[in-house]
Steps between C-alpha positions, in 0.01 A plus 500: 500500500627796696314828535781665319474269207120550481547883515753479210251281305219756544728792408591316173133417441401872532785604275506228237129390487295812591732767354674327211231250413762238437338168422822293566501656851137381541619154411789513741340677802136386500353174608315288249179538698543866579180640648411877465244564763403859425545552128154457377412219261812337375618144478745378764849403395781654304289543178242705683779723635650541153162598353451753776849649428403534138177683587671744732787565245241603241351767728801629703860616428783660692407300808689551828461314823691622809502264797427700810493207752568126467442253782553129490402224743503134441357445142331837469638836375306822529589808284372855517591692194432815293421425141460738205449466130372689196174375350576470133240243400163365625534402859234365751224621263644846471583641162870623466553823685869564454505590873732374767366367828675432831343271763589295806469119483531213738608152384512165688695213358517141620807315407516124444803301390681811400226643276211739541198285558229749600440869473259748657472870410341821623548825323349848492311439175256787575798736519631363169163547325481857634855572376426360162191724478250210509329623814416849645754665702789367293781624283251681275417742792859489644378347827699192587347443847 
């Protein structure tokens, strides 16, 4: 597949899977043996991804992901993005805060046979916890650094 095709696939994945939580998009865009390398304990495959989508959707709303950079080479696509959401339910062990966070994230995707086969992810979770008031120096004190 061309790098342009892989880029378009990842853009669709971010929009339809991460933001919309569309299970039919998971079935269409994700390999049967999808491997999430950095998501903590979860089963590989589409069902594991769908379960993760359900967990996130119970804790967050009004999610936005803005792609800042996207680079593709061969079967890999790297994305640097800014994400934000409002924590409206329990999320990552934090009780609902009603607060919005905004963090930077980096995602790596490997594409195989026209589908997302593997995913790696790094994000500013410390910044997110601070902004949600779960750690000192956060939104509760007005300091977002």
